[in-house]
C-alpha positions, 0 to 999 in steps of 0.5 A, spaced: 682 422 186 683 428 190 679 429 197 674 435 197 677 436 204 685 437 201 684 444 199 683 445 206 690 443 208 688 436 210 694 431 209 692 425 204 692 420 210 687 425 214 682 426 207 682 417 206 681 418 214 674 423 213 672 418 207 672 413 210 667 416 215 663 418 209 664 425 209 664 427 201 664 435 202 666 440 207 660 444 210 661 452 210 665 452 218 669 447 216 671 450 210 672 457 213 675 453 219 680 448 218 685 452 213 685 458 219 686 453 224 691 449 220 695 456 219 695 457 227 689 462 226 684 464 232 677 462 229 670 464 232 665 460 229 657 459 230 653 454 226 647 450 226 646 443 230 649 438 225 653 442 220 660 439 222 662 443 227 666 439 231 671 437 226 672 444 224 676 444 230 678 437 230 681 435 224 686 441 224 687 439 231 688 432 228 693 435 222 698 439 226 699 434 232 699 427 230 706 428 229 708 431 235 709 425 242 705 426 248 707 428 255 704 426 261 699 431 264 701 436 258 696 436 252 697 441 247 690 441 245 684 443 250 677 442 248 673 445 254 666 443 253 660 444 259 657 437 259 660 430 260 655 428 254 658 433 250 665 432 252 665 424 251 662 425 244 667 430 242 672 425 244 670 419 240 669 424 234 677 426 235 678 418 236 676 417 229 680 422 226 686 420 230 685 414 228 691 412 223 695 417 227 699 416 233 695 422 237 693 420 244 686 423 246 683 423 253 677 426 256 676 429 264 670 430 266 665 430 273 661 425 276 665 419 275 671 416 279 677 421 276 682 415 277 681 411 270 682 419 268 689 420 271 691 414 269 690 416 261 693 423 263 700 419 266 700 415 259 701 421 256 696 426 251 696 430 245 688 432 245 684 433 252 677 434 252 674 436 258 669 439 262 672 446 267 670 443 274 673 436 273 679 440 269 681 445 275 680 439 280 685 435 277 690 441 276 689 443 282 691 436 285 697 437 280 695 432 275 695 436 268 699 443 266 696 447 261 703 450 259 704 447 253 697 448 250 698 451 243 691 450 241 685 451 245 677 451 244 671 453 247 666 448 245 659 452 246 662 457 249 654 461 249 652 455 254 658 455 258 657 462 260 649 460 260 651 456 265 655 461 270 662 457 267 665 465 266 670 464 273 672 457 271 674 459 264 677 466 267 681 461 271 683 456 265 685 462 261 
């Protein structure tokens, strides 16, 4: 049986993963964003909580980069988010979607010991989810390079701007 996600451009393997996670039909934000992101386009999306926004950017990231090799300290996908709670939630979702691929994910955020995060980066990471402050700290210490980024997500950009992260975002860009 063909998955409802296959027409979005997802591989059979990723469609199977999505089905195992209980997804039956793509939401409107997923239907609009996933094909465009897989093609390498830019997307500005807005949708209510609970409509699958994380999957809308995470599924294409997994699809496009699952066959690539992780490099220490040089992720190819960066998801920037305002809070550690959201960063952890996104990283968990990315891990679920990438479970049957060699894709490596890592999450970095402040308020905790950075050593485990640095160790994660040294092992190689394809997809990095980060809060702005800790990311800038780790870049400043030479643990991360953003030169290989090909897929960049500002998740909850409006909230980051409300929280005063505009200068950090500009520095990262």
